[in-house]
C-alpha positions, 0 to 999 in steps of 0.5 A: 374907246378910241382912247383905248384903241389908241392905247393898244394900238401904241401899247404894241408900239411901245417904245423902244431904246433907239427905236430898234426893230427888225427892219432897222436890224435887217437894213443895218446889216445889209448896209454893214455887208454892202459895206464889206463888199464894197470895201473888198471890191475897192480893195480889190480892184483899187487899193490893190493896184495902189499899194502895187503902184506904190510899191513898185515906185518905192522899189523904184525909188530904192533901186535908183538910190542904190543906183546912185549910191554905187555911182556915187562910189564908182565916181570916188574910186575913179577921182582917187584913181585919177588923183593917184595917177596925177600924183604919179604924173607929177612924180613922172614929170619930176623924174623926167626933168632929173634926167633931162637935167642930168643929160645937160650936165652930161652934154655940158661936160663932155662939150667942155672936154671936147672943147678943151681937147680942141683947145689943146690940140690948137695950142699943140699945133701952134706950139709946134707951127711956132717951133717950125717957124722959129726953125725955118727962121733960124735957118733963114738967119743961118742962111744970110749969115753964111751968105753975108760972111761968104760975101765978106771972105770973098771980099777979104780973100779976093778973087784967089779962092774958088768954090770948094775952098769957100765951102770948106771955110763957111764949115769950118766957121759954123763949126767954130762958132757952134750950132748952139748959137745960131738956134738962140 
């Protein structure tokens, strides 16, 4: 009986596939529910903040990238503006240099014209002074010749002639010789 009792006992306990019994199923269900509740709790307390943190970081990085892109575009615009200003400055410098050259040429022309006018005035003044000196020299020569002629006439005529006759004789001699003789 012993064998039979063992069989009966074993008969109740027939071997099952995977040894599934009610207790195992209940434990498995409780474990699954516990894992699910643990997953929900971890999701709420750990995964969601981690997701929010990662999403915030992603948004921050995207914002920084956008900001960097905007700054780069501004830098490109500023660079273009500066290059335009530089080319404008070069044009302006060329214009200033061209104006300075024009002014220098005008000043040069004006100075040369003034120098020529001054030279012409000096030459004219020198010509006038030369004419005056020529006339003065001619007058002196005339006076000396008159004095010499008077002295010669006085020696020739002698003491009989008075001064009024002497002046009349000088005038007559001058008229005979002519004015053109004295000037040449």
